[in-house]
N, C-alpha and C positions, 0 to 999 in steps of 0.2 A: 562540530556536531558529529557524532558517530553514525555509521551506516544504519544501525538498528533504529535510531531516532529518525533519520531521514526517510527510511522506508515507512515507518509508522505514520509520520506526518503526511506523506504522500497518499497513503491508503485513506487516512482520515479526510484529507482534502477532497479526494475523488468521491468518497462515500457521502460527504456533506453536499457536494455539487449535485449528486444524483438523488439527494433527499432520501437516503437509506439509513436505517438503523444498523448498529453493529450486529444485532441479531439477524436481520434480513441478509446482510452480506455473509455472515457466517453460515447461514442455512444454504444460500445459493452457492457458496464456496465449498460446502461439505466439510467445514471445520467447526470446532467448538467455539461458542460465543466467548468464553473466558480466554481462549487462545487469541481470538481476534482482539480482545481488549488489551492483552499483554503485548501483542505485536504493535498495535496502534500507539501504545504508550512507550515503545522502545525498551520494554522489559524482557523481551523474548527474542532469541535468534530465530529466524525463519529460514527454513530450507528452501531451495529453489523450487522444489515440488509444491510446497505449501504456498509459496508466493505465486506460482502459476495458478493454483486453485483460486486464490483470492482475486487475482487479476481476471480470471474467467468469471468469477462471481460478480465482479464490478463491471464486466463486459468492456474491458479496456485492453488493447494490445500492449505487449511488453515494450515496444518502442515508444508508445505514447506514455506509458507509465514512467519510464526513465527520462523522458524528454521534459524535464521540469527544472526550474531554477534551484529547487531543493538539492538536486544532484550536481548542478554545474556551478553553484555558488554565484549565480548571476552571469557566468561567462558562457558565451556561445562559441560554437566552432568558428574559426577564422578570426577571432578577436584576440 
């Protein structure tokens, strides 16, 4: 799975956990809703600045965002 897909899946996972729509996250993140859709579906490269906006909109710290099995392929540090 490529990084664009992983980032999109993680954003969608958090958004659903928080019971938010793409439109609500886009508004809180100050990005376009269609951009959010493309990012979530792995069809768009996302800059670190845009990713930071989205994480702020989701109210999640960067460390928590990347602390997911999506990025570690089920492997944790020390294993």
